[in-house]
C-alpha positions in Angstrom: 89.4 97.1 97.2 85.9 96.7 95.8 84.1 98.9 93.3 80.4 99.3 92.6 78.9 100.6 89.4 75.2 101.3 89.0 73.2 101.6 85.8 69.5 101.9 84.7 68.6 105.3 85.9 66.7 107.8 83.8 63.6 109.8 83.3 60.2 108.0 83.6 56.6 109.2 83.8 54.6 108.7 87.0 53.3 105.1 87.1 56.2 103.8 85.0 59.0 101.4 85.8 62.8 101.2 85.9 65.2 98.5 86.7 68.5 99.5 88.4 71.5 97.2 88.3 74.7 97.3 90.3 77.8 95.3 89.7 80.5 94.7 92.3 84.1 94.0 91.3 87.6 94.0 92.7 89.0 92.3 95.6 86.1 90.5 97.3 86.3 87.9 100.0 82.6 87.8 101.0 79.7 90.2 100.5 77.5 90.3 103.6 74.7 92.4 102.2 73.9 94.6 99.2 71.3 97.2 99.0 70.1 100.5 97.6 69.9 103.9 99.1 68.6 107.2 97.7 69.1 110.9 98.3 66.6 113.5 97.1 67.5 117.2 96.9 67.6 118.7 100.4 67.0 115.3 102.0 69.2 112.9 103.9 70.3 109.6 102.3 67.8 106.9 103.2 67.7 103.1 102.8 65.5 101.9 100.0 66.0 98.2 100.1 68.6 95.7 101.2 69.2 92.0 101.1 71.8 90.0 103.1 73.6 86.8 102.3 71.0 84.7 104.1 68.2 86.1 102.0 66.7 88.5 104.5 65.2 91.6 102.9 64.3 95.0 104.2 62.4 97.8 102.5 61.6 101.4 103.3 57.9 101.9 104.1 57.6 104.3 101.2 58.5 101.7 98.6 56.9 98.6 100.0 54.8 96.9 97.4 56.3 98.8 94.6 60.0 98.0 94.6 61.7 94.6 94.6 65.4 93.9 95.4 67.1 90.9 94.1 70.7 89.5 94.1 72.7 87.3 91.9 75.4 86.2 94.3 77.4 84.3 91.6 77.7 87.5 89.6 78.1 89.8 92.5 75.1 91.9 91.4 72.1 93.4 92.9 69.0 94.8 91.2 66.2 97.1 92.1 62.9 96.7 90.2 60.9 99.9 90.6 57.3 99.9 89.6 54.5 102.4 90.0 57.0 105.2 90.3 56.0 108.5 91.9 57.5 111.9 91.7 58.5 111.5 95.3 60.8 108.7 94.2 63.0 111.2 92.3 66.5 111.0 93.8 70.0 109.8 93.2 70.1 106.1 93.9 73.2 104.6 95.3 74.3 100.9 95.4 75.8 99.8 98.7 77.7 96.7 99.7 79.0 95.5 103.0 81.8 93.2 102.3 84.8 91.4 103.7 87.8 92.1 101.5 89.9 89.8 103.6 88.9 87.1 106.0 88.9 89.6 108.9 88.4 93.1 107.3 85.1 94.5 106.2 83.8 97.9 105.1 80.8 99.6 103.4 81.3 100.4 99.7 79.2 102.8 97.6 78.6 103.3 93.9 78.8 106.7 92.2 74.9 107.0 92.1 72.4 107.0 89.3 69.7 109.6 88.8 66.1 108.6 88.8 63.7 111.3 87.8 59.9 110.7 87.9 58.0 113.5 86.0 55.3 114.0 83.5 
């Protein structure tokens, strides 16, 4: 099976920046897409950004123009550059990958989450 490990979260002031990283490892046949989700206290988990193998990118309306997702397919990594952070961005951020672990078997995999806190 595949494992995902996030890093880069922390405490930042409003207007600041953070860069999240996620590394995939384990038995991987092919990663279809990788992305980032977040969950704030009392809220449902929501998509932040995703990028598929063909390069297609999707962003939540709340982060468009501020966040940028990128992938390094050779290293099986995905990044989230977060700029102009707002208190409303405070959440646990989760890395996600949809991957085939065999030629015919796929599933969604999740990291453990990394806390991002935006506060003065």
